[in-house]
Steps between C-alpha positions, in 0.01 A plus 500: 500500500472143375173386655243251380214641294214384281526599135125479427331628812173568316426126504434537874132570421465128427514434874143635509398178323564323832185664632306341215655162587394545863141585402487195272635279779237627744231458236604141424494409870152645542380319189636169634319546830168586329536208263578261784195625691271423208627147446286341773575331832786689673646177639505343153659813346762506773586137432529571126737791564705337773810495275474873423738727701418868526849563633664348192257682270600829664870410482471440124333839463783666696761327280329626186494855640867481593587371152308794353694744721831345391392525136419870535836562668668323209321734259617801702858382435708546813846630414810655652725757327859411429460148367613346176283527188588139417693595188873438475635817344862512394466826312278799434365684197717797400436746220797709390389842376787638294524861385612505135459871437777684313633641827603146598775523234681761709852395589539635853526129592701274277441379236162677529193497725302253290784249473559511875127450559504193274793359696316554828189317375714209381665468841164527679357218289804287582437573871131401465520168314169366635298815432283579203602821326338741261624808314333837444675759283401863529580846373212730401282189519539158663470155342511147639796367307486157665223359723586312819693185424749259654702513178789719611681432172222665300486784751874556460457521124234770533714692749799494266288638215342779708574839345335840444378369164271254683278789616483765229303747715745743659504600865482312830165415657560294813131479593430316175786261579352427843154440356630263231704316763187449707312378192779250431421319826132456421313355799795314648568472870571849632730370771777383270537764232732796463622753246859611450484834319826630350511859377686827514184648650440767237123457518275707274185413696424563867244221540754236605503602868122472535494171309768353725274556802225305328740219409603474865137439599490215249808336649752590231858577605699730273877515537651786305850535360637841408762501231711798403657789689347810660736717294377331184642440156433578137278267296666356188317556172579233243347702218754782541786309665485768767278573798127563504411866477194679635317617189367811674821624660761336281687389812626148555269308733639380830316208660523484881399225739178591684504290816217664693209344309663157490558510877139601565358221282711242684403638841130497413509131405728362776779466249851642505683750285849417376735739320677273255874533545615146564280235338587226747411720799173599332412134440563415866281787624212426265498122548516546877191720485320262265562216745289691753214570260247272671556667837504854362191501281263296715369772729164461326299211647414387149868443428599317818588134535289297742485163668149358457317278749163433330603137459484450878130588500434292190654200675293563814186530290562161340581335833184634662282385209657152511443487876137601452449225243659234719304599811178290516176655623396185689611392846788258524427389853209488730602795711552739209228760459 
């Protein structure tokens, strides 16, 4: 419900200061009367004070109190959810987390999983020309290959060079990729940042699901892309010109797409899961979801956009103070009291 609210309600205690103002006003009036009584002949004192108007003196006090009230309300910062944050945003911040483990060389998609993933990232960057992009490569460990930047040309160069050799530690640890992706954003605005994680889902660590729930609380959307086939494929081994073999069993390793974890990570972070079959369709689905990022990740009050109305009270405060200064204490005409 988009209703007006004060952001800093704790400033309301300042209204208690009005009681102090009232006591001072009463005290000043009593002091004036005592002082006037000690000055001598009442008729002479009355003649000396004939230009003084108690009504105007009280009105000036009321104006000061009203200005104080308006000032406190300005401090409390009246706002309404759903407004603009005043920043013209043409794009968002996107970190691409690319799996470069050896299993990504499997050829159940042509020419292989890694090459198709590179192509997808290239097309996504073309579809997000106004967005800043970053690149995280991961296998058994994750690294920030390129921090957030508007230089898509440099990003494309890093994507083209991504290979299993970039991360010598074997395996696939998606939780580490998610953590490094979060680190790549730093303290930037949580409303406009997202991760596109591309992997075959063969995770060797079960911490990714729990971490994704924490990322959701921090406003991070993760869209996941599964690449490969459920039936799987052998993993080429350049050193033997054959396929990788399990050292314990001596059997050729078959790498299969594990969609379940990727789907759960996306669901936990308000993202979507896409099984990469047609790159153009995948780009359309992901960019459509990214276009809704502000609406999807702003359930937390700290991440919402607001319209602010403190300036109204600031303006009223100034007007009241000017009025108080321009209002004379003395009578302007004989009948004024």
